[in-house]
C-alpha positions in Angstrom: 0.0 0.0 0.0 1.6 3.3 -1.1 1.6 6.5 1.0 -1.0 8.2 -1.1 -3.6 5.4 -0.8 -2.6 5.1 2.9 -3.6 8.7 3.8 -6.9 7.6 5.1 -5.2 5.4 7.7 -2.9 8.2 8.7 -5.7 10.7 9.0 -7.6 8.3 11.2 -4.8 7.2 13.4 -2.6 10.3 13.6 -5.5 12.4 14.6 -7.1 9.8 16.7 -5.1 10.6 19.8 -6.4 14.2 19.8 -10.0 13.2 19.1 -12.6 11.9 21.5 -10.5 12.4 24.6 -13.4 12.3 27.2 -12.9 8.6 27.9 -9.9 6.4 28.5 -7.5 6.3 25.5 -6.9 3.1 23.7 -3.5 1.6 22.9 -3.5 3.1 19.4 -4.1 6.6 20.7 -1.4 6.3 23.3 1.2 5.0 20.8 0.5 7.8 18.3 0.2 10.4 21.0 3.5 9.5 22.6 5.4 9.4 19.3 3.8 12.7 18.2 5.0 14.3 21.4 8.5 13.0 20.8 8.7 15.0 17.6 10.5 12.4 15.5 12.4 10.7 18.3 12.1 7.0 18.8 10.5 5.1 21.7 11.3 1.6 22.7 8.6 -1.0 22.8 9.3 -1.4 26.5 8.5 2.3 27.1 5.3 2.0 25.1 4.2 -1.1 27.0 4.9 0.6 30.3 3.1 3.7 29.3 0.0 1.7 28.2 -0.1 0.1 31.6 -0.7 3.5 33.1 -4.1 3.4 31.4 -4.9 -0.2 32.2 -3.9 -1.6 28.8 -2.2 -5.0 28.8 1.2 -5.7 27.3 -0.5 -7.9 24.7 -2.9 -5.1 23.5 0.0 -2.6 23.4 2.1 -4.9 21.2 -0.9 -5.7 19.0 -1.3 -1.9 18.5 2.4 -1.6 17.6 2.1 -4.4 15.1 -1.0 -3.0 13.4 0.3 0.5 13.2 3.6 -0.8 11.8 1.8 -2.8 9.2 -0.1 0.3 8.1 3.1 2.2 7.7 2.2 4.7 10.4 5.1 3.8 12.7 8.5 2.4 11.7 10.6 0.0 13.7 14.2 0.8 14.3 17.1 -0.8 16.3 16.4 -2.9 19.4 12.7 -2.7 19.2 12.3 1.0 18.9 9.6 2.8 17.0 9.0 6.3 15.5 6.4 7.8 13.3 6.4 6.2 9.8 6.4 7.9 6.5 2.7 7.5 5.9 2.0 9.6 9.0 4.6 12.3 8.7 2.6 14.8 6.6 -0.4 14.9 8.9 1.6 14.5 12.0 3.8 17.4 10.9 0.7 19.6 10.4 -0.6 18.8 13.8 2.8 19.6 15.3 2.5 23.2 14.0 -0.1 23.9 16.8 2.7 25.6 18.7 3.1 28.1 15.9 -0.6 28.5 15.1 -0.6 32.3 15.8 2.5 32.8 13.6 0.3 31.7 10.7 -2.1 34.7 11.2 -2.2 37.9 9.1 -4.3 41.0 9.3 -7.8 40.5 8.0 -9.0 42.7 5.2 -12.6 41.4 5.3 -12.1 39.0 2.4 -12.8 35.2 2.7 -11.2 32.0 1.6 -13.7 29.9 -0.4 -13.7 26.2 -1.2 -16.2 24.9 -3.7 -16.6 21.1 -3.4 -19.6 20.8 -5.9 -17.7 18.7 -8.5 -16.6 16.2 -5.9 -18.4 13.0 -5.2 -20.1 12.0 -2.0 -20.3 8.2 -2.4 -16.8 7.4 -1.3 -17.0 7.7 2.4 -13.3 7.5 3.0 -12.7 10.4 0.6 -15.6 12.3 2.2 -14.2 11.8 5.7 -10.7 13.1 4.5 -12.3 16.1 2.9 -14.4 17.0 5.9 -11.3 16.6 8.2 -9.2 18.8 6.0 -11.8 21.5 5.9 -12.4 21.4 9.6 -8.6 21.6 10.4 -8.5 24.9 8.5 -11.6 26.3 10.2 -13.8 26.2 7.1 -17.6 26.2 7.5 -20.4 25.5 5.0 -22.1 28.7 3.8 -24.2 26.9 1.2 -24.2 23.3 0.0 -20.7 22.3 -1.0 -19.4 25.9 -0.6 -17.1 26.4 2.4 -15.7 29.6 3.8 -13.3 31.1 6.4 -11.9 34.6 6.9 -8.8 35.2 4.8 -6.5 35.9 7.7 -4.0 33.1 7.2 -0.5 34.0 5.9 0.1 33.1 2.3 -1.9 33.3 -0.9 -4.8 31.1 -1.9 -2.3 28.8 -3.5 -0.6 28.1 -0.2 -3.9 27.4 1.5 -4.9 25.2 -1.5 -1.7 23.2 -1.2 -2.2 22.7 2.6 -5.8 21.5 2.1 -4.7 19.1 -0.6 -1.9 17.7 1.6 -4.5 17.1 4.4 -6.8 15.1 2.1 -9.0 17.5 0.1 -9.4 16.3 -3.5 -7.7 18.4 -6.1 -11.0 18.8 -8.0 -12.1 21.4 -5.3 -11.8 25.0 -6.3 -10.0 27.2 -3.7 -10.2 31.0 -4.1 -10.6 34.4 -2.4 -13.9 36.3 -2.4 -15.4 39.5 -1.1 -18.4 41.8 -1.6 -21.1 39.4 -0.5 -24.7 40.5 -0.5 -26.2 41.6 2.8 -27.9 38.2 3.4 -24.8 36.1 2.9 -22.7 38.7 4.8 -25.0 38.3 7.8 -24.9 34.5 7.6 -21.1 34.5 7.4 -20.8 36.0 10.9 -23.0 33.2 12.4 -21.0 30.2 11.0 -18.7 30.2 14.1 -19.9 30.2 17.7 -17.5 33.0 18.8 -18.9 33.1 22.4 -18.3 29.4 22.8 -14.8 29.7 21.6 -14.1 32.6 24.0 -15.5 30.6 26.9 -13.5 27.5 26.0 -10.2 29.5 25.9 -10.9 30.8 29.4 -12.2 27.5 30.8 -9.4 25.3 29.5 -6.7 27.8 30.4 -8.0 27.9 34.0 -8.1 24.1 34.2 -4.5 23.8 32.9 -3.2 26.5 35.3 -4.9 24.8 38.3 -3.3 21.5 37.3 0.2 23.0 36.9 -0.1 24.5 40.4 -0.7 21.1 42.0 1.4 18.9 39.7 4.4 18.7 42.0 2.1 17.1 44.7 1.2 14.2 42.4 3.1 10.9 42.0 5.0 10.9 38.7 2.8 8.2 37.1 -0.4 10.0 38.1 0.9 13.3 36.8 2.1 11.8 33.5 -1.3 10.1 32.9 -3.2 13.2 33.7 -0.9 15.4 31.5 -1.5 13.1 28.6 -5.3 13.4 28.9 -5.5 17.1 29.6 -2.8 18.0 27.2 -4.4 15.9 24.4 -7.7 17.8 24.8 -6.0 21.2 24.8 -3.9 20.4 21.7 -7.0 19.1 19.9 -8.7 22.5 20.5 -5.8 24.3 19.0 -5.4 21.9 16.0 -9.1 22.4 15.2 -9.4 26.1 16.2 -10.6 28.2 13.3 -8.1 30.9 14.2 -10.7 33.6 13.6 -9.6 37.3 13.5 -10.8 39.9 15.8 -13.6 41.0 16.2 -15.0 37.6 15.4 -13.2 36.2 18.4 -11.3 37.4 21.5 -7.8 37.1 20.1 -6.1 38.0 23.4 -8.0 35.2 25.2 -6.9 32.8 22.5 -3.3 34.0 22.9 -3.3 33.5 26.6 -4.8 30.0 26.2 -2.2 28.9 23.6 0.6 30.3 25.9 -0.7 28.2 28.8 -0.9 25.0 26.6 2.7 25.5 25.6 3.7 25.8 29.2 1.6 22.7 30.0 3.2 20.8 27.1 6.7 21.5 28.4 5.8 20.3 31.9 4.1 17.2 30.5 7.1 16.4 28.3 9.4 16.7 31.3 7.2 14.4 33.3 7.2 11.7 30.7 11.0 11.9 30.3 11.3 11.5 34.0 8.9 8.5 33.9 11.0 6.9 31.1 14.1 7.3 33.2 12.4 5.6 36.2 11.3 2.8 33.9 14.9 2.3 32.7 16.3 2.3 36.3 13.6 -0.1 37.4 14.3 -2.4 34.5 18.1 -2.4 35.2 17.3 -3.3 38.8 15.0 -6.1 37.7 11.9 -4.5 39.2 8.5 -4.6 37.4 8.2 -1.2 35.6 4.5 -0.9 36.3 4.8 -0.6 40.1 6.8 2.6 40.3 5.7 5.2 42.8 
């Protein structure tokens, strides 16, 4: 299976770890989440198995997830049972990783809009439709009329750069991507209602406060508990940034969004440090012959 035909797998699995984070994560989410956080660095199968145990996942299930992800080309095995993101996952994983630089992609808004017309595209291929919808959602596009999607033109670059990013994320090349302005009064009014700005503003504040509270108490937690909670809370926060429409002011409170993203970055650094400490403890326990899942 080549990389192009495998993009549906990478879209599903690479994004899976930042989706549906209300319940306990499965082995697949944990593997992809940890490898995504390592930013290209490899993890050993021992580390993956031990991490999965934090979430009540057995060694067998963890190794099955590694085998299936490897067979799909989403992770690649290296020396001594190590794994890193595979070639089939790198494009989408790389786009997700840009959440840290989300605000750097913003430009002043002139009042124009990016438009994507999907009318010529089919709707019977569910995999293609799912890829299309995911790509449109990741760039904050909303449906103004049937098969006509729109977002404010406040992202750096021309229509061509947005077009190329959408194509890389899974939008079919038959879609037309262009810039538009001078809408009639009815459509102009509807444009402003496509995004729930108040809900976005409230979520920035709510999630920021939750992360700040956790950071204040993190040093009181056992390392394993802190690592597990940081994975869950961080995953939800990163998902919000990945799928944030990045609206310009006055459509959204840009200062509240900035403060939220800054807190997520701080949380991400703390979570990464926790997991590195946990890996070190696992290595020490393994050298001493202790079971790695009983560390306190």
